[in-house]
N, C-alpha and C positions, 0 to 999 in steps of 0.2 A: 504494500500499499504506499502510495506517495504522500509526502507531507505537504499539506496546503495551509497557507497562512494568509491573513489579510494584507493589504498594501502597507499599512503602518508597521506591522510586525516585520514584514520583509525589508522595509526601509531601515528599521532598527538593526536588523541582522547584517545588512550590507553597510551600515554606517553612513547612510545618506538620508535625505529628507523624503517624506512621502511625495512631495512635489517632484523630486527627481525620479521616483518610481513612475509617477504618472507621465512624465516627459518621456521616459524610456518606452512605456507602453504606446504613447502617441507616435513615437518615432518608429515603432515596429520592432524594436530591439528584443522585447520579451513578450510580445503580444500573444504568441502561441502558448505561453505558460499560464495565461489568465483564463479561468473558466467563466461560464455565463453568470455566475454569482459574484464575480470579481475576486475570487480567491486565487492565489498564486501558487503554482506547483514549484516548490523551492528548488528541487534538483534540476528541473527543466529550465527554470528561469536562470539559474546559475550557468548552465551550459549555454543557453542562448546569449546571455550577457557576455560570456567569454568569447563566443564566436562572432558577435556583432559589434563589439566595442574595441577600439584601439587600446592596447595595454597602458598607454600613458595618459589616456583620457578618462574622465569620469563618465557618469551616466549620460550626461548631455554633451559630452565633448568639450567641456570647459574646465576640466580638472577635477571635478567632484570634491569630496571632502578629504582633507589631509589627515593622516593618522597622527594622533597626539603622541608625542614622545613621553616616555616615563621619566621621572626625575633622574633615575640611574643612567638612562640613555643621554640625557642632557648633560650630566656631569661628565660622562665618558667623551662626548663630543667636545666639550670645553677643554678637557685634558689633551685631546688630539690636536686642538688648535693652539696649545701652549698657554691656555688661560687657567689660572688658579681658580677653581670653582668657589673657594672660600672668600675670594676678594672681588667677585663680580659685583659691580655697582647695581643698585636697583634701577628700575626704569626712570623713576623721578630723578635720581642722581645723574643718570646718563643724560637725560633731557636738560638738566641744569648745566652740566658740563658742556653739552653741545651749544646751548644758548650763550654761555660765557665765551666760547671760542668764536661763535658767529659775531658777537658784539666786539670782540677784539679785532677780528678781521675787518669789520665795518669801520672801526676806528682807524685802523691802518690805511684803509682805502681812502677815508676822508682826509687824513693827514697828508697822504700822497697827493691828493687832488688840490689841496690848498698849499702845496709845496712846503709843508712843514717837514715832510720826509721826502727823500729822493732815493732813487735806485743806486745800489752800490756800483754798478757798471758805469753810470753817469759820473759818479765821483771819481772813479779810477781814471776814466778818460780825461776828465778835466785836470786832475792832478798830473797826469802824464803830459798833457799839453802845456801846463804851466811850468813843469820841470824842464821841458825842452826849450821853451821861450827863455827861461832863466839861464839855462846853460848857454844858449846862443848869445844872449846879451853879455854874459861874462867872458865868453871866448872871443867876442868881438873887441874887447877893450885893448888887448895887446896890438891888434892891427891898427887901431886908431892912434895909439899914443907911443908906440915903440920908437919911431923916428924922433919924436920930440924929446922923449926921456933919454935917448941915447946921447943927445947933446948937452944934457944937464949934468952939472957937477955937484950941486948942492943936494944932499940926501933929503933934507926937509922939503925942498921943492919937488923932488921925485915923489915923496910920500904924499904931499898935498895934491899933486896931479893925479896919482892913482886913486886916492880917496874921492876926489871930485868926479872922476870917471865912473867909479863904482856907484856913487850916489846917483849920478845921472842915469845909469843903467837901471838902477832900482826904481827910480821915479818913473822912468819910461815903462817899466813893467807894471807899476800901479796904474798908470794912465791907460795902458793897453789891456790889462787883465780885467 
């Protein structure tokens, strides 16, 4: 004798809603297992379900209900991911942490837009440019003053000339930079 149950009981056994059973019947997936009184032949319905439904789909092809993991399975999954199950934050703690990071990110984006913060690469490029301009200005001093200094015999006059040229080069950097 075959076991027959109503739609609600069959839905409970399959782990789906009664609406999902009705959808499967309307779609023709298990129609042959339903008698004239609306009772479902469990063995036949299970066979028809297996034959008429893609294994990765639920009753209606939209995934069905997911199996609930036991606490032991959850702990084991956490360990496999390298998470200490004893130190997992609660949902509220996780949402609070997420909100704090989003606020910090928004603050950084704002400070960057108002040019309170700038990108590291921009700073590096500007520092490199200024160092090159400074080097070129300093290396240009001997070309400008060597002939004049060669004719000087007073060490104080040579010192004064060099200091004047260095100051001029620095002032020109400030004006150009």
